[in-house]
N, CA, C, O and the ligand as a Tripos MOL2 file, in Angstrom:
@<TRIPOS>MOLECULE
protein
  297   295    75     0     0
PROTEIN
NO_CHARGES

@<TRIPOS>ATOM
      1 N          10.6160   -9.3260    7.9650 N.3       1 MET1
      2 CA          9.7370   -8.7080    8.9890 C.3       1 MET1
      3 C           9.0010   -9.8380    9.6630 C.2       1 MET1
      4 O           8.6620  -10.8450    9.0420 O.2       1 MET1
      5 N           8.7520   -9.6450   10.9980 N.am      2 THR2
      6 CA          7.9480  -10.6300   11.7310 C.3       2 THR2
      7 C           6.5180  -10.1750   11.8080 C.2       2 THR2
      8 O           6.2720   -8.9780   11.9560 O.2       2 THR2
      9 N           5.5940  -11.0410   11.7170 N.am      3 CYS3
     10 CA          4.1700  -10.6750   11.7680 C.3       3 CYS3
     11 C           3.8640  -10.1460   13.1690 C.2       3 CYS3
     12 O           4.1820  -10.7840   14.1730 O.2       3 CYS3
     13 N           3.2320   -8.9540   13.2130 N.am      4 PRO4
     14 CA          2.8040   -8.3850   14.5080 C.3       4 PRO4
     15 C           1.6940   -9.1200   15.0860 C.2       4 PRO4
     16 O           1.4550   -8.9190   16.2770 O.2       4 PRO4
     17 N           0.9620   -9.9560   14.4210 N.am      5 TYR5
     18 CA         -0.1340  -10.7380   14.9840 C.3       5 TYR5
     19 C           0.2490  -12.0640   15.4780 C.2       5 TYR5
     20 O          -0.1710  -12.4200   16.5790 O.2       5 TYR5
     21 N           1.0250  -12.8560   14.7610 N.am      6 CYS6
     22 CA          1.4080  -14.2540   15.2030 C.3       6 CYS6
     23 C           2.8000  -14.4240   15.4730 C.2       6 CYS6
     24 O           3.1770  -15.4420   16.0530 O.2       6 CYS6
     25 N           3.7060  -13.4300   15.0750 N.am      7 GLY7
     26 CA          5.2360  -13.6100   15.3610 C.3       7 GLY7
     27 C           5.9200  -14.4250   14.3890 C.2       7 GLY7
     28 O           7.1130  -14.6460   14.5970 O.2       7 GLY7
     29 N           5.3390  -14.9400   13.2990 N.am      8 LYS8
     30 CA          6.0000  -15.7480   12.3230 C.3       8 LYS8
     31 C           6.5850  -14.8090   11.2340 C.2       8 LYS8
     32 O           6.1740  -13.6610   11.0630 O.2       8 LYS8
     33 N           7.5850  -15.3940   10.5040 N.am      9 PRO9
     34 CA          8.1960  -14.5670    9.4640 C.3       9 PRO9
     35 C           7.2560  -14.2730    8.3650 C.2       9 PRO9
     36 O           6.4030  -15.1010    8.0460 O.2       9 PRO9
     37 N           7.3780  -13.0530    7.7290 N.am     10 MET10
     38 CA          6.4940  -12.6230    6.6990 C.3      10 MET10
     39 C           7.1860  -12.6000    5.3580 C.2      10 MET10
     40 O           8.4140  -12.5260    5.3380 O.2      10 MET10
     41 N           6.4970  -12.6580    4.2410 N.am     11 ASP11
     42 CA          7.0340  -12.7420    2.9020 C.3      11 ASP11
     43 C           7.0530  -11.2870    2.4040 C.2      11 ASP11
     44 O           6.0460  -10.5830    2.4700 O.2      11 ASP11
     45 N           8.2570  -10.8420    1.8880 N.am     12 GLU12
     46 CA          8.2960   -9.4460    1.3210 C.3      12 GLU12
     47 C           7.8320   -9.5300   -0.1020 C.2      12 GLU12
     48 O           8.1060  -10.4840   -0.8300 O.2      12 GLU12
     49 N           7.1060   -8.4780   -0.4740 N.am     13 GLY13
     50 CA          6.6140   -8.3460   -1.8450 C.3      13 GLY13
     51 C           6.2070   -6.9550   -2.1380 C.2      13 GLY13
     52 O           6.6140   -6.0330   -1.4310 O.2      13 GLY13
     53 N           5.4300   -6.7610   -3.1360 N.am     14 VAL14
     54 CA          4.9400   -5.3820   -3.4370 C.3      14 VAL14
     55 C           3.3840   -5.4790   -3.7290 C.2      14 VAL14
     56 O           2.8300   -6.5400   -4.0160 O.2      14 VAL14
     57 N           2.7810   -4.3330   -3.6320 N.am     15 ILE15
     58 CA          1.3680   -4.1160   -3.9970 C.3      15 ILE15
     59 C           1.4790   -3.1950   -5.2450 C.2      15 ILE15
     60 O           2.1870   -2.1890   -5.1970 O.2      15 ILE15
     61 N           0.8690   -3.4930   -6.2270 N.am     16 GLN16
     62 CA          0.9360   -2.6280   -7.4750 C.3      16 GLN16
     63 C          -0.4030   -2.1480   -7.9090 C.2      16 GLN16
     64 O          -1.4220   -2.7820   -7.6360 O.2      16 GLN16
     65 N          -0.4130   -0.9790   -8.6160 N.am     17 SER17
     66 CA         -1.6700   -0.4840   -9.1690 C.3      17 SER17
     67 C          -1.2520    0.3800  -10.4070 C.2      17 SER17
     68 O          -0.1570    0.9420  -10.4260 O.2      17 SER17
     69 N          -2.1050    0.4720  -11.3970 N.am     18 ARG18
     70 CA         -1.8050    1.2640  -12.5530 C.3      18 ARG18
     71 C          -1.7850    2.7870  -12.2320 C.2      18 ARG18
     72 O          -0.9630    3.5520  -12.7360 O.2      18 ARG18
     73 N          -2.7850    3.1820  -11.3250 N.am     19 ASP19
     74 CA         -2.9690    4.6090  -11.1390 C.3      19 ASP19
     75 C          -2.7030    5.1500   -9.7220 C.2      19 ASP19
     76 O          -3.2020    6.2240   -9.3850 O.2      19 ASP19
     77 N          -1.9640    4.4670   -8.9180 N.am     20 GLY20
     78 CA         -1.6590    4.9230   -7.5650 C.3      20 GLY20
     79 C          -2.3730    4.0960   -6.5040 C.2      20 GLY20
     80 O          -3.3580    3.4180   -6.7950 O.2      20 GLY20
     81 N          -1.8590    4.1550   -5.2410 N.am     21 LEU21
     82 CA         -2.4920    3.4530   -4.1320 C.3      21 LEU21
     83 C          -2.6560    4.5030   -2.9780 C.2      21 LEU21
     84 O          -1.7110    5.1870   -2.5830 O.2      21 LEU21
     85 N          -3.9040    4.5800   -2.4770 N.am     22 TYR22
     86 CA         -4.1950    5.6110   -1.4790 C.3      22 TYR22
     87 C          -4.9410    4.9640   -0.2550 C.2      22 TYR22
     88 O          -5.7450    4.0530   -0.4560 O.2      22 TYR22
     89 N          -4.7050    5.3840    0.8890 N.am     23 TRP23
     90 CA         -5.4570    5.0280    2.0480 C.3      23 TRP23
     91 C          -6.3330    6.3100    2.3530 C.2      23 TRP23
     92 O          -5.7700    7.3970    2.4820 O.2      23 TRP23
     93 N          -7.6800    6.1950    2.4670 N.am     24 THR24
     94 CA         -8.5530    7.3010    2.8770 C.3      24 THR24
     95 C          -9.4010    6.8440    4.0610 C.2      24 THR24
     96 O          -9.6540    5.6550    4.2520 O.2      24 THR24
     97 N          -9.8260    7.8160    4.8390 N.am     25 ALA25
     98 CA        -10.6830    7.5440    5.9710 C.3      25 ALA25
     99 C         -12.0430    6.9830    5.6220 C.2      25 ALA25
    100 O         -12.6180    6.1410    6.3110 O.2      25 ALA25
    101 N         -12.5200    7.5070    4.5020 N.am     26 GLN26
    102 CA        -13.8350    7.0800    3.9450 C.3      26 GLN26
    103 C         -13.6960    6.8280    2.5140 C.2      26 GLN26
    104 O         -12.8050    7.3940    1.8820 O.2      26 GLN26
    105 N         -14.5550    5.9750    1.9270 N.am     27 ALA27
    106 CA        -14.4980    5.6940    0.5510 C.3      27 ALA27
    107 C         -14.9830    6.8940   -0.2220 C.2      27 ALA27
    108 O         -15.9880    7.5270    0.1040 O.2      27 ALA27
    109 N         -14.1960    7.1870   -1.2980 N.am     28 ARG28
    110 CA        -14.5930    8.3230   -2.1430 C.3      28 ARG28
    111 C         -14.6650    7.9270   -3.5450 C.2      28 ARG28
    112 O         -14.2290    6.8260   -3.8830 O.2      28 ARG28
    113 N         -15.1990    8.7630   -4.4230 N.am     29 PRO29
    114 CA        -15.1740    8.3960   -5.8530 C.3      29 PRO29
    115 C         -13.8160    8.2340   -6.3020 C.2      29 PRO29
    116 O         -12.9770    9.0510   -5.9210 O.2      29 PRO29
    117 N         -13.4770    7.2490   -7.0930 N.am     30 VAL30
    118 CA        -11.9960    6.9220   -7.4520 C.3      30 VAL30
    119 C         -11.5200    8.0470   -8.1990 C.2      30 VAL30
    120 O         -10.3420    8.3770   -8.0580 O.2      30 VAL30
    121 N         -12.3270    8.7300   -9.0320 N.am     31 ALA31
    122 CA        -11.8210    9.9130   -9.8100 C.3      31 ALA31
    123 C         -11.3410   11.1050   -8.9200 C.2      31 ALA31
    124 O         -10.5540   11.9420   -9.3620 O.2      31 ALA31
    125 N         -11.8390   11.1520   -7.6610 N.am     32 ALA32
    126 CA        -11.4890   12.2240   -6.7760 C.3      32 ALA32
    127 C         -10.2790   11.9420   -5.8970 C.2      32 ALA32
    128 O          -9.7790   12.8600   -5.2470 O.2      32 ALA32
    129 N          -9.7950   10.7180   -5.8540 N.am     33 LEU33
    130 CA         -8.6910   10.3280   -4.9340 C.3      33 LEU33
    131 C          -7.4050   11.1890   -5.2460 C.2      33 LEU33
    132 O          -6.8480   11.6500   -4.2490 O.2      33 LEU33
    133 N          -6.8880   11.4580   -6.3830 N.am     34 PRO34
    134 CA         -5.6350   12.1120   -6.5350 C.3      34 PRO34
    135 C          -5.7960   13.6230   -6.2220 C.2      34 PRO34
    136 O          -4.7910   14.3330   -6.1790 O.2      34 PRO34
    137 N          -6.9770   14.1110   -6.0140 N.am     35 LEU35
    138 CA         -7.1310   15.5450   -5.7550 C.3      35 LEU35
    139 C          -6.7490   15.9760   -4.3530 C.2      35 LEU35
    140 O          -6.6630   17.1750   -4.0910 O.2      35 LEU35
    141 N          -6.5380   15.1250   -3.5220 N.am     36 GLY36
    142 CA         -6.0540   15.5390   -2.1130 C.3      36 GLY36
    143 C          -7.0690   15.2030   -1.1370 C.2      36 GLY36
    144 O          -7.8860   14.3030   -1.3320 O.2      36 GLY36
    145 N          -7.0270   15.9800    0.0130 N.am     37 GLY37
    146 CA         -7.8530   15.7480    1.1120 C.3      37 GLY37
    147 C          -7.0250   15.4540    2.3500 C.2      37 GLY37
    148 O          -6.0060   14.7660    2.2910 O.2      37 GLY37
    149 N          -7.4720   15.9760    3.4410 N.am     38 ARG38
    150 CA         -6.6880   15.7830    4.7110 C.3      38 ARG38
    151 C          -6.3740   14.3130    5.1490 C.2      38 ARG38
    152 O          -5.3180   13.9960    5.6970 O.2      38 ARG38
    153 N          -7.3440   13.4870    4.8710 N.am     39 GLU39
    154 CA         -7.2380   12.0820    5.2650 C.3      39 GLU39
    155 C          -6.8250   11.1400    4.1820 C.2      39 GLU39
    156 O          -7.3110   10.0100    4.1180 O.2      39 GLU39
    157 N          -5.9020   11.5960    3.2930 N.am     40 ARG40
    158 CA         -5.4910   10.7570    2.1910 C.3      40 ARG40
    159 C          -4.0000   10.5070    2.2850 C.2      40 ARG40
    160 O          -3.2390   11.4700    2.3770 O.2      40 ARG40
    161 N          -3.5310    9.2340    2.2670 N.am     41 ILE41
    162 CA         -2.1070    8.9220    2.3050 C.3      41 ILE41
    163 C          -1.8040    8.1510    1.0840 C.2      41 ILE41
    164 O          -2.4600    7.1780    0.7130 O.2      41 ILE41
    165 N          -0.6790    8.6840    0.4240 N.am     42 ASP42
    166 CA         -0.1590    7.9800   -0.7860 C.3      42 ASP42
    167 C           0.6760    6.7790   -0.2780 C.2      42 ASP42
    168 O           1.7560    6.9940    0.2710 O.2      42 ASP42
    169 N           0.2190    5.5600   -0.4410 N.am     43 LEU43
    170 CA          0.9100    4.4510    0.0470 C.3      43 LEU43
    171 C           2.1330    4.0710   -0.7350 C.2      43 LEU43
    172 O           2.9170    3.2430   -0.2720 O.2      43 LEU43
    173 N           2.3340    4.6480   -1.9170 N.am     44 THR44
    174 CA          3.4500    4.2800   -2.7440 C.3      44 THR44
    175 C           4.6670    5.0560   -2.3740 C.2      44 THR44
    176 O           5.7620    4.7240   -2.8290 O.2      44 THR44
    177 N           4.5230    6.1510   -1.5130 N.am     45 CYS45
    178 CA          5.6310    6.9890   -1.1370 C.3      45 CYS45
    179 C           6.4550    7.5010   -2.2980 C.2      45 CYS45
    180 O           7.6670    7.6970   -2.2090 O.2      45 CYS45
    181 N           5.7550    7.7050   -3.3690 N.am     46 GLY46
    182 CA          6.3680    8.2620   -4.5890 C.3      46 GLY46
    183 C           7.0720    7.1870   -5.4640 C.2      46 GLY46
    184 O           7.7030    7.4990   -6.4740 O.2      46 GLY46
    185 N           6.9380    5.9340   -5.0390 N.am     47 GLN47
    186 CA          7.6330    4.8770   -5.7830 C.3      47 GLN47
    187 C           6.7840    4.4950   -7.0820 C.2      47 GLN47
    188 O           5.6130    4.1270   -6.9880 O.2      47 GLN47
    189 N           7.4080    4.6010   -8.2120 N.am     48 THR48
    190 CA          6.7490    4.1510   -9.4140 C.3      48 THR48
    191 C           7.7680    3.0470   -9.9940 C.2      48 THR48
    192 O           8.9710    3.0540   -9.7320 O.2      48 THR48
    193 N           7.1990    2.1960  -10.7300 N.am     49 GLY49
    194 CA          7.9940    1.0950  -11.3190 C.3      49 GLY49
    195 C           8.2840    1.3030  -12.7440 C.2      49 GLY49
    196 O           8.7990    0.3920  -13.3920 O.2      49 GLY49
    197 N           7.9660    2.5330  -13.3280 N.am     50 GLY50
    198 CA          8.1920    2.7470  -14.7340 C.3      50 GLY50
    199 C           6.9750    2.5690  -15.5700 C.2      50 GLY50
    200 O           5.9080    2.2670  -15.0350 O.2      50 GLY50
    201 N           7.0780    2.7370  -16.8380 N.am     51 LEU51
    202 CA          5.9210    2.7970  -17.7000 C.3      51 LEU51
    203 C           5.0920    1.5370  -17.6710 C.2      51 LEU51
    204 O           3.8750    1.6150  -17.8400 O.2      51 LEU51
    205 N           5.6910    0.3750  -17.4650 N.am     52 PHE52
    206 CA          4.8430   -0.9080  -17.4960 C.3      52 PHE52
    207 C           4.6050   -1.4990  -16.1080 C.2      52 PHE52
    208 O           3.9520   -2.5370  -15.9990 O.2      52 PHE52
    209 N           5.1410   -0.8390  -14.9870 N.am     53 SER53
    210 CA          4.9500   -1.4480  -13.7130 C.3      53 SER53
    211 C           3.9620   -0.5290  -12.8510 C.2      53 SER53
    212 O           3.5280   -0.9800  -11.7910 O.2      53 SER53
    213 N           3.6450    0.5910  -13.2310 N.am     54 GLY54
    214 CA          2.7200    1.3930  -12.4210 C.3      54 GLY54
    215 C           3.2120    1.8880  -11.1060 C.2      54 GLY54
    216 O           4.4040    2.1720  -10.9840 O.2      54 GLY54
    217 N           2.4250    2.0050  -10.1690 N.am     55 HIS55
    218 CA          2.7970    2.5430   -8.8480 C.3      55 HIS55
    219 C           2.9160    1.2740   -7.9680 C.2      55 HIS55
    220 O           2.1860    0.3000   -8.1520 O.2      55 HIS55
    221 N           3.8750    1.3240   -6.9960 N.am     56 LYS56
    222 CA          4.0600    0.1840   -6.1030 C.3      56 LYS56
    223 C           4.3360    0.5630   -4.7550 C.2      56 LYS56
    224 O           4.7970    1.6810   -4.5210 O.2      56 LYS56
    225 N           4.0880   -0.2980   -3.7980 N.am     57 ALA57
    226 CA          4.4780   -0.0960   -2.4220 C.3      57 ALA57
    227 C           4.9240   -1.4700   -1.8970 C.2      57 ALA57
    228 O           4.3100   -2.5180   -2.0950 O.2      57 ALA57
    229 N           6.1110   -1.3340   -1.1790 N.am     58 ALA58
    230 CA          6.7000   -2.5630   -0.6030 C.3      58 ALA58
    231 C           5.6540   -3.0550    0.5120 C.2      58 ALA58
    232 O           5.0800   -2.2250    1.2160 O.2      58 ALA58
    233 N           5.4370   -4.3520    0.6410 N.am     59 ALA59
    234 CA          4.5040   -4.8910    1.5390 C.3      59 ALA59
    235 C           4.9830   -6.2720    2.0430 C.2      59 ALA59
    236 O           5.7750   -6.9400    1.3780 O.2      59 ALA59
    237 N           4.5020   -6.6770    3.2010 N.am     60 PHE60
    238 CA          4.8400   -7.9240    3.7780 C.3      60 PHE60
    239 C           3.4970   -8.7460    3.9500 C.2      60 PHE60
    240 O           2.4690   -8.1980    4.3480 O.2      60 PHE60
    241 N           3.5590  -10.0130    3.6480 N.am     61 ARG61
    242 CA          2.3760  -10.9160    3.7240 C.3      61 ARG61
    243 C           2.6320  -12.0100    4.7330 C.2      61 ARG61
    244 O           3.6660  -12.6770    4.7090 O.2      61 ARG61
    245 N           1.6500  -12.1860    5.6390 N.am     62 CYS62
    246 CA          1.6190  -13.3700    6.4940 C.3      62 CYS62
    247 C           0.6910  -14.4280    6.0350 C.2      62 CYS62
    248 O          -0.5270  -14.2530    6.0290 O.2      62 CYS62
    249 N           1.2470  -15.5000    5.6600 N.am     63 ARG63
    250 CA          0.5020  -16.6170    5.1070 C.3      63 ARG63
    251 C          -0.4700  -17.1020    6.2120 C.2      63 ARG63
    252 O          -1.6270  -17.4070    5.9240 O.2      63 ARG63
    253 N          -0.0010  -17.1700    7.4600 N.am     64 GLU64
    254 CA         -0.8550  -17.6950    8.5330 C.3      64 GLU64
    255 C          -2.0800  -16.8750    8.7770 C.2      64 GLU64
    256 O          -3.2060  -17.3720    8.8070 O.2      64 GLU64
    257 N          -1.8200  -15.5620    8.9580 N.am     65 CYS65
    258 CA         -2.9300  -14.6660    9.3780 C.3      65 CYS65
    259 C          -3.7530  -14.0850    8.2670 C.2      65 CYS65
    260 O          -4.8180  -13.5060    8.4820 O.2      65 CYS65
    261 N          -3.2100  -14.2630    7.0130 N.am     66 LYS66
    262 CA         -3.8210  -13.5880    5.7770 C.3      66 LYS66
    263 C          -3.9060  -12.1710    5.9820 C.2      66 LYS66
    264 O          -4.9380  -11.5410    5.7510 O.2      66 LYS66
    265 N          -2.6900  -11.5760    6.4710 N.am     67 LYS67
    266 CA         -2.6530  -10.0620    6.6040 C.3      67 LYS67
    267 C          -1.4950   -9.5380    5.7290 C.2      67 LYS67
    268 O          -0.4880  -10.2040    5.4860 O.2      67 LYS67
    269 N          -1.7190   -8.3120    5.2880 N.am     68 ILE68
    270 CA         -0.7140   -7.6020    4.4950 C.3      68 ILE68
    271 C          -0.2730   -6.3640    5.3710 C.2      68 ILE68
    272 O          -1.1340   -5.7030    5.9520 O.2      68 ILE68
    273 N           0.9980   -6.0680    5.4630 N.am     69 VAL69
    274 CA          1.4740   -4.9380    6.2980 C.3      69 VAL69
    275 C           2.3970   -4.1350    5.4470 C.2      69 VAL69
    276 O           3.2910   -4.6720    4.7930 O.2      69 VAL69
    277 N           2.1740   -2.7880    5.4530 N.am     70 LEU70
    278 CA          3.0970   -1.9370    4.6470 C.3      70 LEU70
    279 C           3.4410   -0.6660    5.5120 C.2      70 LEU70
    280 O           2.7480   -0.3150    6.4670 O.2      70 LEU70
    281 N           4.5650   -0.0170    5.0950 N.am     71 GLN71
    282 CA          4.9940    1.1950    5.7470 C.3      71 GLN71
    283 C           4.5670    2.3390    4.8880 C.2      71 GLN71
    284 O           4.5670    2.2000    3.6650 O.2      71 GLN71
    285 N           4.2110    3.4410    5.4380 N.am     72 TYR72
    286 CA          3.9820    4.6770    4.6820 C.3      72 TYR72
    287 C           4.6820    5.8020    5.3940 C.2      72 TYR72
    288 O           5.1030    5.6900    6.5450 O.2      72 TYR72
    289 N           4.7950    6.9220    4.6450 N.am     73 ARG73
    290 CA          5.4470    8.1500    5.1620 C.3      73 ARG73
    291 C           4.4110    9.2670    5.0200 C.2      73 ARG73
    292 O           3.5260    9.2050    4.1660 O.2      73 ARG73
    293 N           4.5380   10.2920    5.8770 N.am     74 ASP74
    294 CA          3.6330   11.4310    5.7300 C.3      74 ASP74
    295 C           4.0450   12.3490    4.6120 C.2      74 ASP74
    296 O           3.3810   13.3550    4.3630 O.2      74 ASP74
    297 ZN          0.7000  -13.7220   11.1930 Zn       75 ZN75
@<TRIPOS>BOND
     1     1     2 1
     2     2     3 1
     3     3     4 2
     4     3     5 am
     5     5     6 1
     6     6     7 1
     7     7     8 2
     8     7     9 am
     9     9    10 1
    10    10    11 1
    11    11    12 2
    12    11    13 am
    13    13    14 1
    14    14    15 1
    15    15    16 2
    16    15    17 am
    17    17    18 1
    18    18    19 1
    19    19    20 2
    20    19    21 am
    21    21    22 1
    22    22    23 1
    23    23    24 2
    24    23    25 am
    25    25    26 1
    26    26    27 1
    27    27    28 2
    28    27    29 am
    29    29    30 1
    30    30    31 1
    31    31    32 2
    32    31    33 am
    33    33    34 1
    34    34    35 1
    35    35    36 2
    36    35    37 am
    37    37    38 1
    38    38    39 1
    39    39    40 2
    40    39    41 am
    41    41    42 1
    42    42    43 1
    43    43    44 2
    44    43    45 am
    45    45    46 1
    46    46    47 1
    47    47    48 2
    48    47    49 am
    49    49    50 1
    50    50    51 1
    51    51    52 2
    52    51    53 am
    53    53    54 1
    54    54    55 1
    55    55    56 2
    56    55    57 am
    57    57    58 1
    58    58    59 1
    59    59    60 2
    60    59    61 am
    61    61    62 1
    62    62    63 1
    63    63    64 2
    64    63    65 am
    65    65    66 1
    66    66    67 1
    67    67    68 2
    68    67    69 am
    69    69    70 1
    70    70    71 1
    71    71    72 2
    72    71    73 am
    73    73    74 1
    74    74    75 1
    75    75    76 2
    76    75    77 am
    77    77    78 1
    78    78    79 1
    79    79    80 2
    80    79    81 am
    81    81    82 1
    82    82    83 1
    83    83    84 2
    84    83    85 am
    85    85    86 1
    86    86    87 1
    87    87    88 2
    88    87    89 am
    89    89    90 1
    90    90    91 1
    91    91    92 2
    92    91    93 am
    93    93    94 1
    94    94    95 1
    95    95    96 2
    96    95    97 am
    97    97    98 1
    98    98    99 1
    99    99   100 2
   100    99   101 am
   101   101   102 1
   102   102   103 1
   103   103   104 2
   104   103   105 am
   105   105   106 1
   106   106   107 1
   107   107   108 2
   108   107   109 am
   109   109   110 1
   110   110   111 1
   111   111   112 2
   112   111   113 am
   113   113   114 1
   114   114   115 1
   115   115   116 2
   116   115   117 am
   117   117   118 1
   118   118   119 1
   119   119   120 2
   120   119   121 am
   121   121   122 1
   122   122   123 1
   123   123   124 2
   124   123   125 am
   125   125   126 1
   126   126   127 1
   127   127   128 2
   128   127   129 am
   129   129   130 1
   130   130   131 1
   131   131   132 2
   132   131   133 am
   133   133   134 1
   134   134   135 1
   135   135   136 2
   136   135   137 am
   137   137   138 1
   138   138   139 1
   139   139   140 2
   140   139   141 am
   141   141   142 1
   142   142   143 1
   143   143   144 2
   144   143   145 am
   145   145   146 1
   146   146   147 1
   147   147   148 2
   148   147   149 am
   149   149   150 1
   150   150   151 1
   151   151   152 2
   152   151   153 am
   153   153   154 1
   154   154   155 1
   155   155   156 2
   156   155   157 am
   157   157   158 1
   158   158   159 1
   159   159   160 2
   160   159   161 am
   161   161   162 1
   162   162   163 1
   163   163   164 2
   164   163   165 am
   165   165   166 1
   166   166   167 1
   167   167   168 2
   168   167   169 am
   169   169   170 1
   170   170   171 1
   171   171   172 2
   172   171   173 am
   173   173   174 1
   174   174   175 1
   175   175   176 2
   176   175   177 am
   177   177   178 1
   178   178   179 1
   179   179   180 2
   180   179   181 am
   181   181   182 1
   182   182   183 1
   183   183   184 2
   184   183   185 am
   185   185   186 1
   186   186   187 1
   187   187   188 2
   188   187   189 am
   189   189   190 1
   190   190   191 1
   191   191   192 2
   192   191   193 am
   193   193   194 1
   194   194   195 1
   195   195   196 2
   196   195   197 am
   197   197   198 1
   198   198   199 1
   199   199   200 2
   200   199   201 am
   201   201   202 1
   202   202   203 1
   203   203   204 2
   204   203   205 am
   205   205   206 1
   206   206   207 1
   207   207   208 2
   208   207   209 am
   209   209   210 1
   210   210   211 1
   211   211   212 2
   212   211   213 am
   213   213   214 1
   214   214   215 1
   215   215   216 2
   216   215   217 am
   217   217   218 1
   218   218   219 1
   219   219   220 2
   220   219   221 am
   221   221   222 1
   222   222   223 1
   223   223   224 2
   224   223   225 am
   225   225   226 1
   226   226   227 1
   227   227   228 2
   228   227   229 am
   229   229   230 1
   230   230   231 1
   231   231   232 2
   232   231   233 am
   233   233   234 1
   234   234   235 1
   235   235   236 2
   236   235   237 am
   237   237   238 1
   238   238   239 1
   239   239   240 2
   240   239   241 am
   241   241   242 1
   242   242   243 1
   243   243   244 2
   244   243   245 am
   245   245   246 1
   246   246   247 1
   247   247   248 2
   248   247   249 am
   249   249   250 1
   250   250   251 1
   251   251   252 2
   252   251   253 am
   253   253   254 1
   254   254   255 1
   255   255   256 2
   256   255   257 am
   257   257   258 1
   258   258   259 1
   259   259   260 2
   260   259   261 am
   261   261   262 1
   262   262   263 1
   263   263   264 2
   264   263   265 am
   265   265   266 1
   266   266   267 1
   267   267   268 2
   268   267   269 am
   269   269   270 1
   270   270   271 1
   271   271   272 2
   272   271   273 am
   273   273   274 1
   274   274   275 1
   275   275   276 2
   276   275   277 am
   277   277   278 1
   278   278   279 1
   279   279   280 2
   280   279   281 am
   281   281   282 1
   282   282   283 1
   283   283   284 2
   284   283   285 am
   285   285   286 1
   286   286   287 1
   287   287   288 2
   288   287   289 am
   289   289   290 1
   290   290   291 1
   291   291   292 2
   292   291   293 am
   293   293   294 1
   294   294   295 1
   295   295   296 2
@<TRIPOS>SUBSTRUCTURE
     1 MET1         2 RESIDUE 1 A MET
     2 THR2         6 RESIDUE 1 A THR
     3 CYS3        10 RESIDUE 1 A CYS
     4 PRO4        14 RESIDUE 1 A PRO
     5 TYR5        18 RESIDUE 1 A TYR
     6 CYS6        22 RESIDUE 1 A CYS
     7 GLY7        26 RESIDUE 1 A GLY
     8 LYS8        30 RESIDUE 1 A LYS
     9 PRO9        34 RESIDUE 1 A PRO
    10 MET10       38 RESIDUE 1 A MET
    11 ASP11       42 RESIDUE 1 A ASP
    12 GLU12       46 RESIDUE 1 A GLU
    13 GLY13       50 RESIDUE 1 A GLY
    14 VAL14       54 RESIDUE 1 A VAL
    15 ILE15       58 RESIDUE 1 A ILE
    16 GLN16       62 RESIDUE 1 A GLN
    17 SER17       66 RESIDUE 1 A SER
    18 ARG18       70 RESIDUE 1 A ARG
    19 ASP19       74 RESIDUE 1 A ASP
    20 GLY20       78 RESIDUE 1 A GLY
    21 LEU21       82 RESIDUE 1 A LEU
    22 TYR22       86 RESIDUE 1 A TYR
    23 TRP23       90 RESIDUE 1 A TRP
    24 THR24       94 RESIDUE 1 A THR
    25 ALA25       98 RESIDUE 1 A ALA
    26 GLN26      102 RESIDUE 1 A GLN
    27 ALA27      106 RESIDUE 1 A ALA
    28 ARG28      110 RESIDUE 1 A ARG
    29 PRO29      114 RESIDUE 1 A PRO
    30 VAL30      118 RESIDUE 1 A VAL
    31 ALA31      122 RESIDUE 1 A ALA
    32 ALA32      126 RESIDUE 1 A ALA
    33 LEU33      130 RESIDUE 1 A LEU
    34 PRO34      134 RESIDUE 1 A PRO
    35 LEU35      138 RESIDUE 1 A LEU
    36 GLY36      142 RESIDUE 1 A GLY
    37 GLY37      146 RESIDUE 1 A GLY
    38 ARG38      150 RESIDUE 1 A ARG
    39 GLU39      154 RESIDUE 1 A GLU
    40 ARG40      158 RESIDUE 1 A ARG
    41 ILE41      162 RESIDUE 1 A ILE
    42 ASP42      166 RESIDUE 1 A ASP
    43 LEU43      170 RESIDUE 1 A LEU
    44 THR44      174 RESIDUE 1 A THR
    45 CYS45      178 RESIDUE 1 A CYS
    46 GLY46      182 RESIDUE 1 A GLY
    47 GLN47      186 RESIDUE 1 A GLN
    48 THR48      190 RESIDUE 1 A THR
    49 GLY49      194 RESIDUE 1 A GLY
    50 GLY50      198 RESIDUE 1 A GLY
    51 LEU51      202 RESIDUE 1 A LEU
    52 PHE52      206 RESIDUE 1 A PHE
    53 SER53      210 RESIDUE 1 A SER
    54 GLY54      214 RESIDUE 1 A GLY
    55 HIS55      218 RESIDUE 1 A HIS
    56 LYS56      222 RESIDUE 1 A LYS
    57 ALA57      226 RESIDUE 1 A ALA
    58 ALA58      230 RESIDUE 1 A ALA
    59 ALA59      234 RESIDUE 1 A ALA
    60 PHE60      238 RESIDUE 1 A PHE
    61 ARG61      242 RESIDUE 1 A ARG
    62 CYS62      246 RESIDUE 1 A CYS
    63 ARG63      250 RESIDUE 1 A ARG
    64 GLU64      254 RESIDUE 1 A GLU
    65 CYS65      258 RESIDUE 1 A CYS
    66 LYS66      262 RESIDUE 1 A LYS
    67 LYS67      266 RESIDUE 1 A LYS
    68 ILE68      270 RESIDUE 1 A ILE
    69 VAL69      274 RESIDUE 1 A VAL
    70 LEU70      278 RESIDUE 1 A LEU
    71 GLN71      282 RESIDUE 1 A GLN
    72 TYR72      286 RESIDUE 1 A TYR
    73 ARG73      290 RESIDUE 1 A ARG
    74 ASP74      294 RESIDUE 1 A ASP
    75 ZN75       297 GROUP 0 **** ****
């Protein structure tokens, strides 16, 4: 993937978390995140890495801009 900010090649990798990854419009108590809400997006797209890898989302990093870009689905 090419960085949308500077146009240089990005490094492919993953973002991992033990209990899921979510984008929300506003910060919420962490305990309430899995309960839903209209403005909640599961960034893992259902991807789990198994018992010892937790939840993961493919992501691209730009070393130049210090940006991380990832794709999500509705
Ligand atoms: Zn960049």
